[in-house]
C-alpha positions in Angstrom: -13.1 -88.9 -41.4 -15.5 -89.0 -44.3 -19.1 -88.1 -43.6 -21.9 -90.1 -45.2 -23.8 -87.3 -46.9 -26.5 -87.8 -49.6 -27.7 -85.0 -51.8 -31.2 -85.5 -53.3 -34.1 -83.4 -54.7 -36.2 -81.6 -52.1 -39.7 -82.9 -51.4 -42.7 -81.2 -50.0 -42.1 -83.2 -46.8 -38.8 -81.4 -46.4 -40.3 -77.9 -46.4 -40.6 -77.6 -42.5 -36.8 -78.3 -42.1 -35.9 -76.2 -45.1 -37.7 -73.3 -43.5 -35.8 -73.9 -40.2 -32.6 -73.6 -42.2 -33.9 -70.5 -44.0 -34.4 -68.9 -40.5 -30.9 -70.0 -39.5 -29.6 -68.2 -42.7 -31.6 -65.1 -41.8 -30.2 -65.1 -38.3 -26.6 -65.5 -39.8 -27.2 -62.6 -42.2 -28.4 -60.4 -39.4 -32.0 -60.3 -40.6 -33.8 -62.5 -38.0 -37.3 -60.9 -38.5 -37.3 -60.8 -42.3 -38.5 -64.4 -42.9 -42.3 -64.0 -43.3 -43.2 -66.7 -45.7 -45.7 -69.3 -44.4 -45.1 -73.0 -44.5 -48.2 -73.4 -46.7 -47.1 -70.7 -49.2 -43.5 -72.0 -49.3 -44.6 -75.6 -49.9 -47.2 -74.6 -52.5 -44.6 -72.5 -54.3 -42.3 -75.5 -54.6 -44.6 -78.4 -55.0 -48.1 -77.1 -56.1 -49.6 -77.0 -59.5 -47.3 -74.3 -60.7 -43.9 -74.6 -58.9 -41.6 -71.6 -59.1 -38.6 -73.0 -57.1 -36.7 -76.3 -57.1 -34.1 -77.5 -54.7 -31.8 -80.1 -53.3 -31.2 -81.1 -49.7 -28.0 -82.6 -48.1 -28.9 -85.4 -45.7 -26.7 -87.0 -42.9 -28.1 -89.8 -40.8 -31.8 -89.0 -42.0 -31.4 -85.4 -41.0 -31.4 -82.4 -43.5 -28.2 -80.5 -42.8 -28.2 -78.1 -45.8 -30.2 -77.1 -48.9 -29.9 -75.3 -52.1 -32.9 -73.6 -53.6 -33.1 -72.2 -57.1 -35.5 -70.9 -59.9 -35.2 -70.2 -63.5 -34.2 -66.7 -64.5 -34.6 -65.5 -68.1 -32.2 -63.2 -69.8 -33.3 -61.5 -73.1 -29.7 -61.6 -74.1 -28.8 -65.2 -73.2 -31.9 -67.2 -72.4 -32.5 -69.4 -69.4 -30.1 -69.3 -66.4 -30.3 -70.8 -62.9 -30.7 -68.2 -60.2 -29.5 -69.6 -56.8 -31.8 -68.1 -54.2 -30.2 -69.7 -51.1 -27.6 -72.3 -50.2 -27.0 -73.0 -46.5 -25.4 -75.7 -44.5 -26.3 -75.8 -40.8 -23.5 -74.4 -38.6 -22.3 -77.7 -37.1 -21.6 -79.1 -40.6 -19.9 -76.0 -42.3 -16.4 -76.6 -43.5 -17.0 -80.3 -44.1 -17.7 -80.3 -47.9 -21.5 -80.2 -47.7 -21.7 -76.9 -49.5 -19.5 -78.3 -52.3 -21.8 -81.3 -52.7 -24.8 -79.0 -53.1 -23.1 -76.6 -55.4 -21.7 -79.3 -57.6 -25.3 -80.8 -57.8 -26.6 -77.4 -58.9 -24.0 -77.2 -61.7 -25.1 -80.7 -62.8 -28.8 -79.6 -62.8 -28.0 -76.3 -64.7 -26.1 -78.3 -67.5 -28.8 -80.9 -67.7 -31.4 -78.1 -68.3 -29.2 -76.4 -70.8 -29.0 -73.2 -68.8 -26.2 -70.9 -69.8 -25.0 -70.4 -66.3 -25.9 -69.8 -62.6 -26.4 -66.4 -61.0 -26.7 -65.5 -57.3 -26.0 -62.7 -54.7 -23.7 -62.8 -51.7 -23.4 -60.3 -49.0 -20.1 -58.3 -49.4 -19.2 -59.0 -45.7 -19.7 -62.8 -45.9 -16.1 -63.8 -46.4 -16.7 -67.5 -46.0 -19.3 -67.4 -48.8 -17.2 -65.3 -51.0 -14.1 -67.4 -50.5 -16.3 -70.5 -51.3 -17.5 -68.9 -54.5 -13.9 -68.0 -55.5 -13.1 -71.7 -55.5 -15.5 -71.9 -58.5 -13.9 -68.9 -60.2 -17.1 -67.0 -59.9 -17.3 -63.6 -61.4 -18.0 -60.8 -59.0 -19.8 -57.9 -60.6 -19.2 -54.4 -59.0 -21.2 -52.5 -61.8 -24.8 -53.6 -61.2 -26.9 -52.2 -58.4 -29.5 -54.5 -56.7 -33.0 -52.9 -56.9 -36.3 -54.1 -55.6 -39.8 -52.9 -54.7 -41.5 -54.4 -51.7 -45.3 -54.6 -51.3 
């Protein structure tokens, strides 16, 4: 049975539901207490005067069932590249092609913006995600180490 799914650009009105899905992702990634962004900050960061992120939502029967959120990364070697911060489909819709719809839309967006590619991270234990990315012939880089400073 084919589901009626629409992928569209995220709007400010979508932010409460997107944050619910962010929490669902954090729970899945075994980090339930790590989501500390406020709705106001999240919304302003995507839809204020100087947005730093953009995204798409997957909608089924007027309910957001997934999203993909990205920002622009700049490489001094290559130029602009899309950085996929998060992509998630709510649990009850996983395995039904929703992630593919979102990821394919990201590819279209990256090409339209003349980015030279898409980068992202995946947890090494997240086999469903890794298998999904392998379908796109993604390169997995064992050489680089993630680094961060938290304030």
